[in-house]
C-alpha positions in Angstrom: 90.4 84.7 103.6 92.7 86.3 106.0 93.8 89.8 106.5 95.5 92.6 108.4 93.7 95.3 110.5 95.2 98.8 110.1 94.3 101.4 112.8 95.4 105.0 112.3 95.5 107.0 115.5 95.9 110.8 115.3 94.8 114.0 117.0 94.6 115.7 113.6 91.4 116.4 111.8 91.0 113.8 109.1 88.1 115.5 107.4 88.7 115.3 103.6 91.7 113.1 104.1 91.9 109.7 102.3 94.6 106.9 102.4 96.2 104.6 99.9 97.7 101.2 101.0 100.7 99.8 99.2 101.9 96.1 99.4 105.3 95.6 98.1 105.2 98.9 96.2 101.8 98.0 94.5 98.9 100.1 95.3 96.3 97.6 96.7 93.7 99.9 98.2 92.7 103.4 97.3 90.4 106.1 98.6 90.3 104.7 102.1 88.4 107.2 104.2 88.3 105.4 107.5 91.1 105.4 110.0 90.3 101.8 111.0 90.2 99.3 108.1 90.9 95.7 107.0 93.2 94.7 104.2 91.9 91.2 103.2 94.4 88.9 101.7 94.2 85.5 99.9 94.7 82.3 101.9 97.8 81.8 99.9 99.3 85.1 101.0 103.0 84.1 101.2 106.3 85.6 100.9 107.9 88.8 102.1 105.5 91.7 102.2 106.0 95.4 103.1 102.9 97.4 103.8 103.0 101.2 103.6 100.4 103.9 103.8 100.0 107.3 102.1 97.5 110.0 102.5 96.1 112.9 100.4 93.4 115.5 100.5 90.2 114.5 98.8 90.0 117.6 96.7 93.7 117.4 95.5 94.5 113.9 94.2 97.8 115.0 92.6 99.6 115.6 95.9 100.2 112.3 97.9 102.3 112.1 101.0 105.4 110.1 101.3 104.9 106.5 102.5 104.6 105.6 106.1 105.8 102.1 107.1 103.3 99.8 108.6 104.7 96.3 108.5 107.3 94.1 106.9 106.6 90.4 107.5 107.5 87.1 105.9 104.2 85.2 105.5 106.0 82.0 104.5 106.5 79.0 106.6 110.1 79.1 107.9 112.7 76.9 106.1 113.6 74.1 108.5 116.8 72.1 108.2 116.1 68.7 109.7 116.8 65.0 109.1 114.1 62.4 109.4 115.1 58.8 109.9 112.8 55.8 109.9 113.0 52.1 110.3 110.6 49.1 110.0 109.7 47.2 113.1 
């Protein structure tokens, strides 16, 4: 497994605040109650991924904040354009 560490730094009081994590518009983690957490991914975690975070008060699940951008990364090996030549000796 591999993963991404997310650290939220704020001066605001996070009592009763929880977070949701989205990966390419899909909610992948819910009810995160820590400002420092790990998002574990499969070893085959490839392609373009956009991670976003939202928050809400624990006593009002119906009101979720807008999304906050964390990261947009291409987790795929780069496409290389090269020529290989060989010969026998």
